[in-house]
ZADO-1210 file (C-alpha; in nm, 4 decimals, padded with zeros to 6 digits):
<atoms>
<atom x="-00.6966" y="00.2601" z="-01.6390" code="UNK" pos="1"/>
<atom x="-00.5282" y="00.3319" z="-01.2946" code="UNK" pos="2"/>
<atom x="-00.3315" y="00.0838" z="-01.0950" code="UNK" pos="3"/>
<atom x="-00.2758" y="00.0151" z="-00.7248" code="UNK" pos="4"/>
<atom x="00.0766" y="-00.0233" z="-00.5790" code="UNK" pos="5"/>
<atom x="00.0692" y="-00.2323" z="-00.2501" code="UNK" pos="6"/>
<atom x="00.3176" y="-00.2248" z="00.0170" code="UNK" pos="7"/>
<atom x="00.3551" y="-00.4537" z="00.3207" code="UNK" pos="8"/>
<atom x="00.4563" y="-00.3076" z="00.6525" code="UNK" pos="9"/>
<atom x="00.7688" y="-00.5283" z="00.8267" code="UNK" pos="10"/>
<atom x="00.8229" y="-00.3491" z="01.1499" code="UNK" pos="11"/>
<atom x="00.4934" y="-00.2179" z="01.2804" code="UNK" pos="12"/>
<atom x="00.1118" y="-00.2401" z="01.2289" code="UNK" pos="13"/>
<atom x="-00.1254" y="00.0057" z="01.0193" code="UNK" pos="14"/>
<atom x="-00.1281" y="00.3462" z="01.2164" code="UNK" pos="15"/>
<atom x="-00.0813" y="00.7116" z="01.1643" code="UNK" pos="16"/>
<atom x="00.2968" y="00.7765" z="01.0845" code="UNK" pos="17"/>
<atom x="00.3816" y="00.4114" z="01.0073" code="UNK" pos="18"/>
<atom x="00.3681" y="00.4632" z="00.6644" code="UNK" pos="19"/>
<atom x="00.3954" y="00.7698" z="00.4040" code="UNK" pos="20"/>
<atom x="00.0560" y="01.0217" z="00.3668" code="UNK" pos="21"/>
<atom x="-00.1498" y="00.9765" z="00.0633" code="UNK" pos="22"/>
<atom x="-00.2349" y="00.6076" z="00.0680" code="UNK" pos="23"/>
<atom x="-00.5503" y="00.5271" z="-00.1159" code="UNK" pos="24"/>
<atom x="-00.6359" y="00.2328" z="00.1014" code="UNK" pos="25"/>
<atom x="-00.5092" y="-00.0086" z="00.3680" code="UNK" pos="26"/>
<atom x="-00.5507" y="-00.3693" z="00.4800" code="UNK" pos="27"/>
<atom x="-00.5179" y="-00.4064" z="00.8579" code="UNK" pos="28"/>
<atom x="-00.4754" y="-00.7790" z="00.8428" code="UNK" pos="29"/>
<atom x="-00.1979" y="-00.8839" z="00.5832" code="UNK" pos="30"/>
<atom x="00.0692" y="-01.1369" z="00.7059" code="UNK" pos="31"/>
<atom x="00.4153" y="-01.0124" z="00.5939" code="UNK" pos="32"/>
<atom x="00.6897" y="-01.2513" z="00.4581" code="UNK" pos="33"/>
<atom x="00.8180" y="-01.2952" z="00.8264" code="UNK" pos="34"/>
<atom x="00.4818" y="-01.4155" z="00.9467" code="UNK" pos="35"/>
<atom x="00.3882" y="-01.0927" z="01.1183" code="UNK" pos="36"/>
<atom x="00.0417" y="-00.9266" z="01.0898" code="UNK" pos="37"/>
<atom x="00.1429" y="-00.5742" z="01.0208" code="UNK" pos="38"/>
<atom x="-00.1011" y="-00.4863" z="00.7620" code="UNK" pos="39"/>
<atom x="-00.0446" y="-00.3318" z="00.3765" code="UNK" pos="40"/>
<atom x="-00.1085" y="00.0150" z="00.2341" code="UNK" pos="41"/>
<atom x="-00.1602" y="00.0848" z="-00.1409" code="UNK" pos="42"/>
<atom x="-00.0748" y="00.4029" z="-00.3444" code="UNK" pos="43"/>
<atom x="-00.1974" y="00.5087" z="-00.6838" code="UNK" pos="44"/>
<atom x="00.1772" y="00.6031" z="-00.7704" code="UNK" pos="45"/>
<atom x="00.4774" y="00.3948" z="-00.6655" code="UNK" pos="46"/>
<atom x="00.6512" y="00.5318" z="-00.3637" code="UNK" pos="47"/>
<atom x="01.0121" y="00.6494" z="-00.3873" code="UNK" pos="48"/>
<atom x="01.2698" y="00.4234" z="-00.2654" code="UNK" pos="49"/>
<atom x="01.3761" y="00.6590" z="00.0015" code="UNK" pos="50"/>
<atom x="01.0176" y="00.6271" z="00.1451" code="UNK" pos="51"/>
<atom x="00.9943" y="00.2544" z="00.1250" code="UNK" pos="52"/>
<atom x="01.3262" y="00.2281" z="00.3204" code="UNK" pos="53"/>
<atom x="01.2434" y="00.5234" z="00.5688" code="UNK" pos="54"/>
<atom x="00.9289" y="00.3488" z="00.6693" code="UNK" pos="55"/>
<atom x="01.0434" y="-00.0208" z="00.6304" code="UNK" pos="56"/>
<atom x="00.8012" y="-00.1118" z="00.3547" code="UNK" pos="57"/>
<atom x="00.8172" y="-00.3947" z="00.0844" code="UNK" pos="58"/>
<atom x="00.6338" y="-00.3974" z="-00.2419" code="UNK" pos="59"/>
<atom x="00.3849" y="-00.6903" z="-00.2614" code="UNK" pos="60"/>
<atom x="00.4065" y="-00.8278" z="-00.6123" code="UNK" pos="61"/>
<atom x="00.3315" y="-00.6015" z="-00.9424" code="UNK" pos="62"/>
<atom x="00.0816" y="-00.3154" z="-00.9312" code="UNK" pos="63"/>
<atom x="-00.2908" y="-00.4310" z="-00.9969" code="UNK" pos="64"/>
<atom x="-00.5569" y="-00.2590" z="-01.2150" code="UNK" pos="65"/>
<atom x="-00.8092" y="-00.0756" z="-01.0277" code="UNK" pos="66"/>
<atom x="-01.1297" y="-00.2368" z="-00.9770" code="UNK" pos="67"/>
<atom x="-01.4394" y="-00.0509" z="-01.1419" code="UNK" pos="68"/>
<atom x="-01.5803" y="00.0620" z="-00.8305" code="UNK" pos="69"/>
<atom x="-01.2324" y="00.2212" z="-00.7240" code="UNK" pos="70"/>
<atom x="-01.2383" y="00.3809" z="-01.0581" code="UNK" pos="71"/>
<atom x="-01.5848" y="00.5396" z="-00.9669" code="UNK" pos="72"/>
<atom x="-01.4813" y="00.6402" z="-00.6305" code="UNK" pos="73"/>
<atom x="-01.1745" y="00.8445" z="-00.8027" code="UNK" pos="74"/>
<atom x="-01.3768" y="00.9746" z="-01.1009" code="UNK" pos="75"/>
<atom x="-01.1436" y="00.7826" z="-01.3384" code="UNK" pos="76"/>
<atom x="-01.2775" y="00.7191" z="-01.6800" code="UNK" pos="77"/>
</atoms>
């Protein structure tokens, strides 16, 4: 079963160029720890620390298992 790795944006909102390419999904309305509504993005693999730092992201909790419908979208068995 696959996992999703969620990262919150800390300095800007979800928009092209604000986070590394290849995100599986995004959440435009996510309030970060500073109380800013910058959004969050999810990946199927963890990002490299250099990407996290370059894009000023912060991991949100532990990775979570994919839901059944997400696995169906990806063709994961």
